[in-house]
N, C-alpha and C positions, 0 to 999 in steps of 0.2 A: 577576451582575448581571443575566444577559438572561433566566435563569430566574424572579429574582424579577418581573422586568418579566412575563413572559407570564402570572404565576401574577396578576398586577394587573389583566390585560387580559383574563385567561377569567373572572376573578371579576365585574369589572365587565360584560362581555357577559351573564353568566345572569343578574345584576342588572338589565339593559335585558330580557332576556329575562321575568323575572319582574314586572317592571313593564307587559310588552305594548308595550313600546317597538319590540322585536326579535321576531319570531317565529323560534325557534330551536329546531330538534333537536338532532342533535349538534352541538357544539362544531367548530366548522371548525379546522384548524390552522393556529396562529398563528406566525408568521414575523416574529423580530426581528433585524434588521441595522444594521450600523455602516455610518453614512451616507457617500459620501465625500465629502463638505465638511460640514467640522467644525460650521462654522456653521450645519449642519441638527442638532445636538445628538450626543450620545453614541450613540442608537438612534433607529430607525425604526421603523415597523410599519404593513404595507398592508391590516391585518385589515379596516377599511372598506371598501376596494375587492374585497376577496375577498366580503364579504357583501351588497355592492349589487347583485348580479346575481341572490341568491335573495330580496331583500329588496324587489325594483324598487323602490330608493330611490337617491337622490340620494347617491354615497357619502361627501360632506365633511360633508352633516347625521349621515350615521349617525358618522363621527369624532367629531363633536360630542356626541354621545349617549355614547359610548363614553369619552370624555375627560370629560365631565361625572361618572358615576358611577365612576372611578377612586377608591378610598379606598386612599389612601397612610397608614397607618398607623404606619409608621416613617419617617415622612420624608426618605424617599431621594430623592426628585425635587424639584429647585431649579425646573424648571417645564416644560411641557407646549407645544408649538405644534403647532396643525393647517398644513399646506401644501400648494399645487398643489389636487389634484382630491380628497386624502383621507388625504396621509401625517401620520401622528401622528409627532412627533417628541419624544423626550423628552433633558433636560438632566438628569444626575443631580449630587447634591451631592457637593461635592468630599470632605467629611467621610466621605462612603460609600465613596469610593473607596481611601483610605487604611487605611479598618476593615478591607478585604478582605487588605489584607495580613497580618492575625494568622492569616488561612486557611494562607497561604503557611508560616508560622513554624511552625503546630500540625502541618502534614502532612509537610513538608518534602520526602520524596523520593516519597511518594504524592500531591502537590499536581499536579492536571491529571487525574487519574484518578475516575473514578465508576462508579453503577453503573448506565447506562444499559441493558446489557446484562442485567442481572439472570439470571445463571448460565447463560443461553441456549448452546446447544451449535453450533460454528459449525465447519464443515470448511474449510480452504483447501488447496485444491490449486493449486500454482504449479511453475514449471521444465518438470519432466514431459516433458525432452528425449529424445529418443528413443536408446537406448544405442550410437549406431553412430558416434560423434567427440565430441571434448572440447567443452565447454562455451563457445560464443563471447558477444560482449559482449550479443547479440540478449536470450541466456538470463539474462544478467548483470542486465540492465533489469528484467526481469520476476521473478526470485531477490528481488532487494532490495525490490522493491514487493510483492512476495510476504508476503517476512518482516516487512514494516515496517506495512502491512496488518495482519497477524496481532499485531503488537506492540499499535498503538493498539486492537483489538478487546479484548484482553484487559485495556488498562489502563482501559478503561470499561465492566469487567465481563463479558465475555464469556467462555464456555470454551472455547475455542481449539483445534482440532487440526491440525496444520502435515502436508501430506501428500505425498509425490512419486509420480506414476503412470508405472510402468516399461513402455515398450512394447516387448516384449521376446517377440509373438508377431506371425506374419506374414512376410511376403515379404522384408522388409528384412532381417532377421536371417538369412536364406538368404543376401542379397546381401553383407550384412557378412562372413560365413563364407567365400564364396567370394572374396571380394576378399582376405581373408587367406592364405587355400591358396592363389591364385595367385602372391602376392609370396613363397610362401613356397617354391613351385615354382621360381621365377624366383632366389629364391637358390641353387638348388641346381643352376642351369644349365639348365635347361628352360625350353624358347621357350614365352612363353603369350601368349594372345590376351588382353588387358586391355582389356575395353569400357569405354565411358562409364559405363555403367550401373553398374559398380561402384564403390566408394567410392576418392577419388581421392588425399586425405590422406597427408602422410608417415606418420602416425600408424599407419597399415596396415602400412605397411613397419617399421616400430618393431615391432609385435606381431606379423609374421613372423619375425622375428630373436629376437623373445623365445621364441617357441616353436620355431625352428632350434636356441636354445642349449640348450633344456631337452630336447628329444627326437630332436635330430639329424637323420639322412634317414629317421628310422623309418616317416614317413607318404609316402615318394617313391614307393614299390612299392603303395602301397595307393590303393584308389581312391578317388573323389570321395566315396561314399555314404558309406564308413569314416569317413574324414577329417572331414567335415562338422560331426557333431555336437562332436569336439573343438575344431575351430578357431573355431566359433560360439558355443562356451559360454566358451571362452577368452578372445577378444575381448570378448564382453560384459561375462563380468566383471570384464576389465581395465578397460574402458571405465567400467564404472559405478563402480568403485573410484577412479579417477580424478575423476571428475563429484562423487563424496562429500568428496575430499579437497578439491576447489577450494572446494567449496559450505564447508567447515567453516572452509577460509583467509578466505572471503568471509564469515563469522559468521552461515551460514545453514546451520540444524541443524532436521531433518525427524524428527516425532514417528514417521513410517511410510512406506516404500518399497514400496508396492503393487504387485505384479508382474499383468500382464494376464494371465499364464497362469492364475492364477487362477481369473478369468469362467469360463473351459473347463472346470476340473473337473466331473465327473459331467454334463456336455454342459449347464452350467447355461445358456449361451447361448442354444442350442438350443430348451431348455425355455421360456426367455422369451419369445422369439420366438413360438412356438407360444399360449403364453397370451396375449398382444395380438393373435395372428392371429384367436383365439377372440373377442374384443371387439371386433376389427373394425376395428381399428387398422391392421392388416397385410393386404395383398391379394397373391395370386400373378398375374404377367403374363409372359408370354415364359419359363418356368421360372424367374423370379426371385423374389424377395419383397420388396414393396415397402410404405414407410413414408407415411399418409395425411398428410404433413405440411402439405399445401397447405390442410388443413382447419384449419391454426393458424397461417397468414399467411406459408407459405413459397411458394418461387414456382413450385416444382414438387415433386412426391414424390419420395422416396429409396429408394435401394436398402437391403435389410439383408442380403440374402442373395444372391450374383453368381449367373448362371446353373450355374456349375459348383460350388455347393454351398457355395462359402466365403463366412462371413460379413463385412461390409465393417466398416471403424472404428466407423461411427456403429452399427453393432446392439452394438459392445463398448462404446461409449460408454452406452448406455441401461442395458445389463447392469451398468456399472460405477456409476452413479448409481444404480440401484436399491441396489448395495451399498452404497450411501456414505449413504443414509436408512435402511437396513435397522440399521445402526449407531447410529441414534438421534439425528443430526444435524437440527437444526432447519432451519437456513441450511448450503447449500454455495455456496461461491464459488470459479468458476473463473478463472483468469490464463493468458490465452491469448495468443498475438502477433495482430496487427492484421489479419494474412491470412487468420485464421477469422473473420473478422465473419458472411461468408456462412454460416456454421455454426451461428450463434444463433437462427435460427428453429426450426431442426428439433430442435437439443436442447431446448428450451422444448416443442416438440411431445412429445417422449420422456418429461421428467418429468410433462407431463399425462398420459400415458397411464399412468405409474404411480402417479397419483391423486393428484399435488401441485399446488400452485398456484405460478403464476410467481413469486411473492414467495419462495419456498424457494429458488430459483437465482439467484444474483447473477454475473454476468462482467464482468471487466476486461478491456481491450483494450489491450495494451501496444505501442507503433508504434516504429518502427526507430531506431535509435542510428547516427549518423555519427561516425566518429573525424575528430577534427583535429589538427594540430599547429602549434601558432604560427598560427591562423588557416586553416590549408591543408588541405585532405581528404588524408588518408590511404588508402592502395590497402588494400582488403579481400582480397588475394590473398596467399595463404599462399606461395604459390611466388614471388612477388615479393620476399620476405624481411620483410617487415611481418607482424608480429602480427593476431590477429583473437580470441584465445582469452580466456575472461578470466582464468584464470591469469597471463595477461603484462600484460595491464591492471593486475593487481594488484598487479604485481611492478615495474611501472615506477612508478606514482601511491600506491600505498601501499592497504588497505581503506577508512579514514577517505575518502580523497577521492573515490575510486571509488564509495561507497554514495550519499555526498552529491549529487554529481553525476549518478548515476543518477535523482535524487529532484528536479530542480531543476524539471520541467515535468510538466504533465498526463501521464498515462501514456499518453493516447490523441493526444497530440502529439508530433511527430517532436522528436528531441533529437539536437543539436551535444554533442559532446564533445572537450573540447579538452586533449589530454593536457599539454600545456605549462602550461598555465593552472592546472590540476589539480595542479599540484607547485610551484608558486608559493608564497612566503611574503610574500604582498602582500594589502593591501586589496582587490586586485580578484578573487582567489581567495575564494569566497565561505566553504566551509568553513574556510579557515585564520581568515576574517573572526569569525566567530562562536567559533570555539576560541579565540583570541587574546582575544576578551571575557571568554570565562569564566577563563582564567590572568592576565587583567590584574587581575580581581577578585580571583582567587584571592592575587596579589600584594599587593593594597591589604589583605587579611587580614592577611598573614604581617607588613606593615610595622604595622598594627593592634598587633597582640602584640609586636612590639618596644618601642611607643610606650607599652606597659600598658594598651591598654583591651581588655576584655573583648567577645567579638563578642556584641551585644545582642540580646537576643528583642525581641518586640512589647513585653511590658510594661516594658521598659527605658527605651523611646525618649520622646518629646514630639512629638508628630505636626506642632505649631505653628511646629517648624524647617523643615519643607517646603512652603515657598513658592513655589518658583520654578515657572513654568510647563513645564519641561522634568520635572521632578521630578512634578507631574501626570499629564504624559503617558507617563512609565515607569509609573506607577501603575497606571494605566489599562491599560497594555500587559501589564504581568503579572497583572492580573484575568481578562483575554481568553483564556488559556490553556486555562483548562479546557473554555472554548466551542469553541476552536480544535480541540482533541481531539475533542470530542464531534461535531461537526459533521465532521469528519475520517471518524471512525467512521460516520456517518450515510450518507456517500455514497461511502464508503470511496475518499478521497482523500489519500494521503500526501504529496503534495507540499505541501498546504498547510501542512505543521509547517515546509520549508525558506523557504516564503514570510516564515512567520511569524517564526522565527529569525533570518532576515537583518534585517527590520524591527527586530526587538527589539535587536539586535547594533548596527545603524545609528544606536539612538538612544542607547544607553548610551555608545560609543564619541563622539559628540557631545556628549553630557554630560560624561563625563570630561574632555574637552581642554577643557574652559570653566569649569569648578568643581572645587576640591579638596574631596576627601572628608575627608580628615583635616588639620583645621586647628587653631587655638589655641582656638576658640570648642568645648569638650568637648559642650554639648547639640547642637549642631550636627552633628559629627562623629559622634555617637552616632547621630542620625536617619540621615545618610547611609551608614553604615555597616550599618543594617539594610535600607536600600532596595536597596544594590548588593547586598548577602548573599542580598537576596530574588531580583534579576534572575539569580542565577547559580545559584539552586536550580532556577529555572526552565530556565536554558541546558542543566543540567545534565539535568535530565527529558526537556526535549524532545530532546537527542542520544541520552539511551539509548533513547529510543523509535526514532531511526531505525536505531541499530547503530553508532552513530559515538561514539569517546571525548570525553571532557572532560577535556582536561588541565589540570593546577597549574602546569606551567610551558612557555613556549616560547621 
């Protein structure tokens, strides 16, 4: 419906231009939104106000001209109103809403999808936690956001590639190997100096125990130099294996785990920096190499090679993004923790130096998660016996509840995750509430079979039976689903789907509690069965995008 309205508006503005009423070069981006107030119509548009500045005219007068030149050949509009300074409010004919249910019936599992992306190649890089310890709940939120963003993009016609970047080069790997080695020596009775810089978690002791079980005291007599590679490689491989297992359990699967070490093969990073220095993006000062990121809005220039000759993370990130673009991706999406906010300007500077426009890189920031139990904060200290890992959260509340709850707020907003609420089988628990709507409709369908009803298709029903205001509202909500999915894809906001599902489930439960779907009236029963079947299709399709199950029974 939204697309049809935009088409009407674009044609009207073109007509105004041809008549000389408006002086339009390129058509402006036309945004059509659902008004907050139902009395303001089904959709509202601010095109007249967008055009007012370039036309030097009163926006309300422009709105009048746009409305006058709208040619509604399909009679989809009941009326159009101009409000305030120039809002154009559209009221859709009720019959047009019900006609859209045919699309739900025909498309089934594909309903909600589109060809917005037209096959463009997009890489989504997310999680990318250092393999120095298990995934915690902050990583979990980034994991589900990245996974659902990828799902939404795929459903809207993009060719999507999911990637995890393994930071397996640099000093943190040496620190990890040394931490495990020290715990190993401690197991063998040696007195050690375990500094605060070492990794402190219990998992380090567990890794040391595994190596002792396999090798005994073989490395007791060997020097640190001989032991370090073995201990580092063992720890990294073991932790990475655990990370992959945890992500699989969480329903997150990657197309590629990309090793940072690949960037340094054949002096790849060094050669790239030399190229960028030749082009004037990098300069030398104080025995270090600096990138001119201030030329691109950063607060200060950034070091790419330290005085000791070691490249920085920024240098590796430039090389990594060059590798991404060399693989033919039109757009690269990076999902970072919110603490990386200050890193954004330098990354845009980096891709500019690679010859890419700003639009070729999208960055999603993910805010922190606070764990609650019955409304009270949970300590985030593993020493205190409270869990903090992704695996422990999933084990307690289940995958569906964990994924849904991580998507209940904008990614850049702080999230409170209440463990007890996530486990509740009540209307207070959003994921239960939505899944129960799907299960309830499935139960209605089973009852219909028992009473010898064939589940109707669009051609089997008479729409005249759907007269209640709630039925019209539900139909509008069903018709909105493709718009919600496409809007989520455009702005990379997966939380829009949970908001939508909560609203659709609420509307359905309210309708069901007041009205019988299967009654003594066959025509009415068939129409309502078709309506709730359409709702079930949307619930299932939306939950699938979220990676959440749609149970038949609860």
